[in-house]
MARPAGU-698809 format. One record per residue (C-alpha): residue number from 1; residue in three letters; z, x, y. Coordinates in Angstrom, 1 decimal, m for minus. Example, Ala and Ser with C-alpha at 12.3 -4.5 7.8 and 13.67 -1.06 7.14 Angstrom:
<rs>
{1 "ala" {7.8 12.3 m4.5}},
{2 "ser" {7.1 13.7 m1.1}},
</rs>
This chain:
<rs>
{1 "unk" {32.4 m31.3 42.7}},
{2 "unk" {33.0 m29.5 39.4}},
{3 "unk" {29.9 m28.0 37.8}},
{4 "unk" {29.4 m28.7 34.1}},
{5 "unk" {27.3 m26.6 31.8}},
{6 "unk" {25.4 m28.2 28.9}},
{7 "unk" {26.8 m27.3 25.5}},
{8 "unk" {23.4 m26.2 24.3}},
{9 "unk" {23.1 m23.7 27.2}},
{10 "unk" {26.5 m22.1 26.8}},
{11 "unk" {27.0 m18.7 25.2}},
{12 "unk" {29.2 m19.0 22.1}},
{13 "unk" {32.3 m16.7 22.1}},
{14 "unk" {32.5 m13.8 19.6}},
{15 "unk" {34.8 m13.6 16.6}},
{16 "unk" {36.8 m10.9 18.3}},
{17 "unk" {37.3 m13.1 21.4}},
{18 "unk" {38.5 m15.9 19.1}},
{19 "unk" {41.0 m13.7 17.3}},
{20 "unk" {42.4 m12.3 20.6}},
{21 "unk" {42.8 m15.9 21.9}},
{22 "unk" {44.5 m17.0 18.7}},
{23 "unk" {47.1 m14.2 19.2}},
{24 "unk" {48.0 m15.6 22.7}},
{25 "unk" {48.1 m19.1 21.4}},
{26 "unk" {50.4 m18.0 18.6}},
{27 "unk" {53.0 m17.1 21.2}},
{28 "unk" {52.8 m20.6 22.7}},
{29 "unk" {53.1 m22.1 19.2}},
{30 "unk" {56.2 m20.1 18.5}},
{31 "unk" {57.7 m21.2 21.8}},
{32 "unk" {57.1 m24.9 21.3}},
{33 "unk" {58.2 m24.8 17.6}},
{34 "unk" {61.5 m23.6 19.0}},
{35 "unk" {61.7 m26.8 21.0}},
{36 "unk" {60.8 m29.2 18.2}},
{37 "unk" {62.1 m28.1 14.8}},
{38 "unk" {60.1 m29.0 11.7}},
{39 "unk" {57.1 m30.5 13.6}},
{40 "unk" {54.6 m27.7 13.2}},
{41 "unk" {51.6 m29.9 12.7}},
{42 "unk" {52.5 m32.0 15.7}},
{43 "unk" {52.9 m28.9 17.8}},
{44 "unk" {49.5 m27.6 16.7}},
{45 "unk" {47.8 m30.9 17.6}},
{46 "unk" {49.7 m31.0 20.9}},
{47 "unk" {48.4 m27.5 21.8}},
{48 "unk" {44.9 m28.4 20.7}},
{49 "unk" {44.9 m31.3 23.1}},
{50 "unk" {45.9 m29.0 25.9}},
{51 "unk" {43.2 m26.4 25.0}},
{52 "unk" {40.7 m29.3 25.0}},
{53 "unk" {41.8 m30.1 28.6}},
{54 "unk" {42.9 m33.6 27.6}},
{55 "unk" {45.7 m36.0 28.4}},
{56 "unk" {48.1 m36.7 25.5}},
{57 "unk" {50.1 m39.8 24.7}},
{58 "unk" {53.3 m39.2 22.5}},
{59 "unk" {54.7 m42.2 20.8}},
{60 "unk" {58.0 m42.4 19.0}},
{61 "unk" {61.5 m43.8 19.1}},
{62 "unk" {63.9 m42.5 21.7}},
{63 "unk" {65.7 m39.2 21.1}},
{64 "unk" {63.0 m37.5 19.0}},
{65 "unk" {62.2 m34.7 21.5}},
{66 "unk" {59.0 m36.0 23.1}},
{67 "unk" {60.2 m35.3 26.7}},
{68 "unk" {61.6 m31.8 25.6}},
{69 "unk" {58.2 m30.9 24.2}},
{70 "unk" {56.4 m31.5 27.5}},
{71 "unk" {59.1 m29.7 29.5}},
{72 "unk" {58.8 m26.8 27.0}},
{73 "unk" {55.1 m26.6 27.7}},
{74 "unk" {55.7 m26.3 31.4}},
{75 "unk" {58.3 m23.5 30.9}},
{76 "unk" {56.0 m21.6 28.5}},
{77 "unk" {52.9 m21.7 30.7}},
{78 "unk" {54.5 m21.4 34.1}},
{79 "unk" {52.5 m24.3 35.5}},
{80 "unk" {53.9 m26.7 38.1}},
{81 "unk" {55.3 m29.8 36.6}},
{82 "unk" {56.5 m33.2 37.9}},
{83 "unk" {58.3 m36.0 36.0}},
{84 "unk" {57.8 m39.7 36.6}},
{85 "unk" {60.3 m42.0 35.0}},
{86 "unk" {58.3 m45.3 34.5}},
{87 "unk" {60.4 m48.4 35.2}},
{88 "unk" {59.4 m52.0 35.9}},
{89 "unk" {60.0 m51.7 39.6}},
{90 "unk" {57.8 m48.5 40.0}},
{91 "unk" {54.9 m49.0 42.5}},
{92 "unk" {51.5 m47.3 42.5}},
{93 "unk" {52.4 m45.5 45.8}},
{94 "unk" {55.4 m44.0 44.1}},
{95 "unk" {53.0 m42.1 41.8}},
{96 "unk" {50.0 m41.2 44.1}},
{97 "unk" {51.9 m40.8 47.3}},
{98 "unk" {51.9 m42.7 50.6}},
{99 "unk" {51.1 m42.2 54.2}},
{100 "unk" {54.3 m42.0 56.3}},
{101 "unk" {54.5 m42.4 60.1}},
{102 "unk" {55.6 m39.1 61.6}},
{103 "unk" {55.5 m37.5 65.1}},
{104 "unk" {53.2 m34.5 65.1}},
{105 "unk" {52.8 m32.6 68.4}},
{106 "unk" {54.2 m35.5 70.3}},
{107 "unk" {51.8 m38.0 68.8}},
{108 "unk" {52.9 m40.5 66.2}},
{109 "unk" {50.5 m40.9 63.3}},
{110 "unk" {50.4 m41.4 59.6}},
{111 "unk" {50.7 m38.3 57.5}},
{112 "unk" {50.0 m38.4 53.8}},
{113 "unk" {52.9 m37.4 51.6}},
{114 "unk" {51.7 m36.3 48.1}},
{115 "unk" {53.3 m38.1 45.1}},
{116 "unk" {54.3 m36.5 41.8}},
{117 "unk" {50.7 m36.7 40.6}},
{118 "unk" {50.0 m33.5 42.6}},
{119 "unk" {51.1 m31.1 39.9}},
{120 "unk" {49.5 m29.3 36.9}},
{121 "unk" {51.6 m31.1 34.3}},
{122 "unk" {52.7 m34.7 35.0}},
{123 "unk" {55.2 m36.0 32.6}},
{124 "unk" {54.8 m39.8 32.5}},
{125 "unk" {58.1 m40.7 30.8}},
{126 "unk" {58.2 m44.0 29.0}},
{127 "unk" {54.9 m45.0 30.5}},
{128 "unk" {54.8 m48.4 28.9}},
{129 "unk" {57.9 m49.6 30.7}},
{130 "unk" {56.0 m49.9 34.0}},
{131 "unk" {53.8 m52.9 35.0}},
{132 "unk" {50.1 m52.9 34.3}},
{133 "unk" {49.5 m52.6 38.1}},
{134 "unk" {51.4 m49.3 38.3}},
{135 "unk" {49.8 m48.0 35.1}},
{136 "unk" {46.3 m48.6 36.5}},
{137 "unk" {47.2 m46.2 39.4}},
{138 "unk" {46.6 m43.4 36.8}},
{139 "unk" {43.0 m44.4 35.9}},
{140 "unk" {41.2 m42.4 38.6}},
{141 "unk" {43.5 m39.4 38.3}},
{142 "unk" {43.1 m39.2 34.5}},
{143 "unk" {39.3 m39.5 34.6}},
{144 "unk" {38.2 m37.8 37.8}},
{145 "unk" {41.2 m35.5 38.6}},
{146 "unk" {41.6 m37.0 42.1}},
{147 "unk" {43.3 m40.0 43.8}},
{148 "unk" {42.2 m42.3 46.6}},
{149 "unk" {44.8 m43.7 49.0}},
{150 "unk" {43.7 m45.9 52.0}},
{151 "unk" {40.1 m44.9 51.5}},
{152 "unk" {40.7 m41.1 51.5}},
{153 "unk" {40.1 m39.1 48.3}},
{154 "unk" {42.2 m36.0 47.5}},
{155 "unk" {41.6 m33.6 44.6}},
{156 "unk" {44.5 m32.9 42.2}},
{157 "unk" {45.5 m29.4 41.2}},
{158 "unk" {43.6 m27.6 38.3}},
{159 "unk" {44.4 m27.7 35.5}},
{160 "unk" {45.7 m31.2 35.5}},
{161 "unk" {47.3 m33.0 32.5}},
{162 "unk" {49.0 m36.3 32.1}},
{163 "unk" {51.4 m35.9 29.2}},
{164 "unk" {52.9 m39.4 28.6}},
{165 "unk" {55.6 m40.6 26.3}},
{166 "unk" {56.0 m44.2 25.2}},
{167 "unk" {58.3 m46.2 23.0}},
{168 "unk" {56.8 m48.4 20.2}},
{169 "unk" {55.6 m51.7 21.6}},
{170 "unk" {58.0 m53.6 19.4}},
{171 "unk" {61.0 m52.4 21.6}},
{172 "unk" {62.4 m54.5 24.4}},
{173 "unk" {61.0 m54.0 28.0}},
{174 "unk" {57.6 m52.5 27.0}},
{175 "unk" {54.1 m53.4 28.2}},
{176 "unk" {51.0 m52.6 26.2}},
{177 "unk" {48.8 m50.0 28.0}},
{178 "unk" {45.4 m51.3 29.2}},
{179 "unk" {42.5 m50.3 26.9}},
{180 "unk" {40.8 m48.5 29.8}},
{181 "unk" {43.8 m46.3 30.2}},
{182 "unk" {44.3 m45.7 26.5}},
{183 "unk" {40.7 m44.5 26.2}},
{184 "unk" {41.5 m41.8 28.8}},
{185 "unk" {44.0 m40.1 26.5}},
{186 "unk" {42.4 m37.5 24.3}},
{187 "unk" {45.1 m37.8 21.7}},
{188 "unk" {47.8 m40.3 20.7}},
{189 "unk" {50.3 m38.4 18.6}},
{190 "unk" {53.1 m40.1 16.7}},
{191 "unk" {56.5 m38.4 16.6}},
{192 "unk" {58.4 m39.1 13.5}},
{193 "unk" {62.1 m38.6 12.7}},
{194 "unk" {63.3 m35.4 11.0}},
{195 "unk" {64.5 m34.9 7.4}},
{196 "unk" {68.0 m33.8 6.5}},
{197 "unk" {67.3 m30.1 6.5}},
{198 "unk" {65.8 m30.2 10.0}},
{199 "unk" {68.7 m32.4 11.2}},
{200 "unk" {71.2 m29.7 10.0}},
{201 "unk" {69.3 m27.1 11.9}},
{202 "unk" {69.3 m29.2 15.1}},
{203 "unk" {73.1 m29.7 14.7}},
{204 "unk" {73.8 m26.0 14.3}},
{205 "unk" {71.6 m24.8 17.2}},
{206 "unk" {71.7 m27.6 19.9}},
{207 "unk" {74.2 m29.2 22.2}},
{208 "unk" {73.8 m32.7 23.4}},
{209 "unk" {72.5 m32.9 27.0}},
{210 "unk" {71.4 m29.3 27.1}},
{211 "unk" {67.7 m28.5 26.9}},
{212 "unk" {66.5 m25.5 24.9}},
{213 "unk" {65.6 m22.4 26.8}},
{214 "unk" {61.8 m21.7 26.5}},
{215 "unk" {60.4 m18.3 27.7}},
{216 "unk" {57.2 m18.1 29.7}},
{217 "unk" {54.8 m16.6 27.2}},
{218 "unk" {51.5 m17.0 29.2}},
{219 "unk" {50.6 m15.4 32.4}},
{220 "unk" {49.1 m17.4 35.3}},
{221 "unk" {45.5 m18.1 34.5}},
{222 "unk" {45.9 m17.4 30.8}},
{223 "unk" {45.8 m21.1 30.0}},
{224 "unk" {42.7 m21.8 32.1}},
{225 "unk" {41.0 m18.8 30.3}},
{226 "unk" {41.9 m20.2 26.9}},
{227 "unk" {40.5 m23.6 27.9}},
{228 "unk" {37.3 m22.0 29.0}},
{229 "unk" {37.0 m20.2 25.7}},
{230 "unk" {37.6 m23.4 23.8}},
{231 "unk" {34.7 m25.0 25.6}},
{232 "unk" {32.4 m22.1 24.4}},
{233 "unk" {33.3 m22.5 20.7}},
{234 "unk" {30.1 m23.0 18.7}},
{235 "unk" {29.7 m26.5 17.1}},
{236 "unk" {27.1 m26.7 14.4}},
{237 "unk" {24.6 m29.5 14.2}},
{238 "unk" {26.2 m30.7 10.9}},
{239 "unk" {29.6 m31.1 12.7}},
{240 "unk" {27.9 m32.9 15.6}},
{241 "unk" {26.2 m35.3 13.1}},
{242 "unk" {29.5 m35.9 11.3}},
{243 "unk" {31.3 m36.8 14.6}},
{244 "unk" {28.6 m39.2 15.6}},
{245 "unk" {28.6 m40.9 12.2}},
{246 "unk" {32.4 m41.3 12.2}},
{247 "unk" {32.4 m42.9 15.6}},
{248 "unk" {29.5 m45.1 14.7}},
{249 "unk" {31.3 m46.2 11.6}},
{250 "unk" {34.2 m47.6 13.7}},
{251 "unk" {31.9 m50.5 14.9}},
{252 "unk" {31.6 m53.8 13.0}},
{253 "unk" {28.8 m53.8 10.4}},
{254 "unk" {28.4 m50.1 10.1}},
{255 "unk" {31.0 m49.3 7.5}},
{256 "unk" {32.9 m51.2 4.8}},
{257 "unk" {36.2 m50.6 6.6}},
{258 "unk" {34.8 m51.8 9.9}},
{259 "unk" {34.9 m55.4 8.9}},
{260 "unk" {38.5 m55.3 10.1}},
{261 "unk" {37.6 m53.9 13.5}},
{262 "unk" {37.0 m55.9 16.6}},
{263 "unk" {36.1 m53.1 19.0}},
{264 "unk" {35.3 m49.5 17.9}},
{265 "unk" {35.3 m46.1 19.5}},
{266 "unk" {33.5 m45.4 22.7}},
{267 "unk" {31.2 m42.4 23.5}},
{268 "unk" {34.2 m40.8 25.2}},
{269 "unk" {35.9 m40.8 21.8}},
{270 "unk" {33.0 m38.8 20.3}},
{271 "unk" {33.2 m36.3 23.2}},
{272 "unk" {36.9 m36.1 22.7}},
{273 "unk" {36.5 m35.4 19.0}},
{274 "unk" {34.0 m32.6 19.6}},
{275 "unk" {36.2 m31.0 22.3}},
{276 "unk" {39.3 m31.1 20.2}},
{277 "unk" {37.5 m29.8 17.1}},
{278 "unk" {36.4 m26.7 19.1}},
{279 "unk" {39.9 m26.2 20.5}},
{280 "unk" {41.4 m26.5 17.0}},
{281 "unk" {39.0 m23.8 15.8}},
{282 "unk" {40.2 m21.5 18.6}},
{283 "unk" {43.8 m22.2 17.6}},
{284 "unk" {42.8 m20.9 14.1}},
{285 "unk" {41.0 m17.8 15.5}},
{286 "unk" {37.5 m19.0 14.6}},
{287 "unk" {34.4 m18.9 16.8}},
{288 "unk" {32.9 m22.1 15.3}},
{289 "unk" {34.1 m25.6 14.7}},
{290 "unk" {34.1 m27.1 11.2}},
{291 "unk" {34.0 m30.5 9.5}},
{292 "unk" {37.6 m29.9 8.4}},
{293 "unk" {38.7 m29.7 12.0}},
{294 "unk" {37.1 m33.1 12.7}},
{295 "unk" {38.9 m34.6 9.7}},
{296 "unk" {42.2 m33.2 10.8}},
{297 "unk" {42.0 m34.5 14.3}},
{298 "unk" {40.1 m37.8 13.9}},
{299 "unk" {43.3 m40.0 13.5}},
{300 "unk" {44.8 m38.5 16.7}},
{301 "unk" {41.5 m39.3 18.6}},
{302 "unk" {40.8 m42.7 17.1}},
{303 "unk" {44.1 m44.4 16.5}},
{304 "unk" {44.4 m45.7 20.1}},
{305 "unk" {40.7 m46.5 20.6}},
{306 "unk" {40.2 m49.0 17.7}},
{307 "unk" {41.2 m52.6 18.1}},
{308 "unk" {41.6 m54.6 14.9}},
{309 "unk" {40.6 m58.2 14.5}},
{310 "unk" {42.8 m61.1 13.4}},
{311 "unk" {41.8 m60.8 9.7}},
{312 "unk" {43.1 m57.2 9.6}},
{313 "unk" {46.5 m58.3 10.9}},
{314 "unk" {46.7 m61.1 8.4}},
{315 "unk" {45.9 m58.6 5.6}},
{316 "unk" {48.5 m56.1 6.8}},
{317 "unk" {45.9 m53.5 7.8}},
{318 "unk" {46.8 m50.8 10.4}},
{319 "unk" {44.6 m48.6 12.5}},
{320 "unk" {45.8 m45.6 10.5}},
{321 "unk" {44.7 m47.0 7.2}},
{322 "unk" {41.3 m48.1 8.7}},
{323 "unk" {40.7 m44.6 10.1}},
{324 "unk" {41.6 m43.0 6.7}},
{325 "unk" {39.2 m45.4 4.9}},
{326 "unk" {36.4 m44.4 7.3}},
{327 "unk" {37.0 m40.7 6.8}},
{328 "unk" {36.9 m41.3 3.0}},
{329 "unk" {33.7 m43.3 3.2}},
{330 "unk" {31.6 m41.4 5.7}},
{331 "unk" {29.8 m38.6 3.9}},
{332 "unk" {30.0 m35.0 5.3}},
{333 "unk" {26.4 m34.3 4.5}},
{334 "unk" {23.4 m36.2 6.0}},
{335 "unk" {21.5 m36.0 2.7}},
{336 "unk" {24.1 m38.2 1.1}},
{337 "unk" {23.7 m41.0 3.6}},
{338 "unk" {22.6 m44.4 2.2}},
{339 "unk" {19.2 m45.5 3.5}},
{340 "unk" {20.2 m49.1 4.1}},
{341 "unk" {23.3 m51.2 4.6}},
{342 "unk" {22.6 m52.8 1.2}},
{343 "unk" {22.8 m49.4 m0.4}},
{344 "unk" {26.1 m48.8 1.4}},
{345 "unk" {27.5 m52.0 m0.1}},
{346 "unk" {29.0 m53.1 3.2}},
{347 "unk" {30.4 m56.6 2.9}},
{348 "unk" {28.7 m59.1 5.2}},
{349 "unk" {30.7 m61.7 7.0}},
{350 "unk" {29.9 m65.4 6.2}},
{351 "unk" {29.4 m67.7 9.2}},
{352 "unk" {32.5 m69.8 9.9}},
{353 "unk" {32.1 m73.5 9.1}},
{354 "unk" {32.3 m75.8 12.0}},
{355 "unk" {34.8 m78.6 11.9}},
{356 "unk" {33.3 m82.1 11.7}},
{357 "unk" {35.0 m84.5 14.0}},
</rs>
């Protein structure tokens, strides 16, 4: 069982340690920016999710480079990687592995054959094209870093990341991911199309069907060391309070924007926002997290954890706009907090009228 150290009891890293770590991270940033042209912000958030030891969901139309980004990370870090192409006929055992009847020393018995989950980096390609039953096979692996098959539990390699890609749900042949599985992704990052200048660069430097060559820029163990340093980044009480108030504001009745929300962010979202803010600070070479880090990463942490109600869909609201409204309305300083809901001017819902028969 993994031992966890309380944040309050950890020793914060020094400024010099943060700067040295940022130099190593810079090499990884350069390598991945050579895979996805013109997507520097996306690459920074992608690396931040890895440093925070989280799983990442990449959403975008086909052909934008989502799969190449994950493959580039595997090449740049030297970690073992497996790819699972999710299809409607994929079964849970195809992911976790299955016991196979074999003859061992003259005795026939079942021997467990590990599935593709037994790798450091698992690329779940087009994850929302598999059935919900198959998608649920990832729940234990993503949360506890282990799998249970026929009553026997096996630990997965460390570090372990599920890096999933999915097509927008509007496309043919897609299934919505269960909320329990979505909540296990640290980030949901949206990959957008490139502008004309970036397309010209792609045309000049790439050939169709040929993946870019990505050098290995981190030695074995470097990534685990960087993840450990990210955990030890100091997070001030003011930032802790800001994270808690943002997550609380995603629940109905706690914020003006929350009247459009049916279900808000869980405590796991608050922990994810804290971990990613610390990792983003390390990316920048700082030994402490800041409120600006939280504001930068809040959309990636919250966009897949908030479920809007029927009224929001009628009014054309999106999760993205609701998150932005919450960030604009939640004060960064506790002293500026309203004392009551009346002071906050939060609109209250009127009870619906019953229909007389």
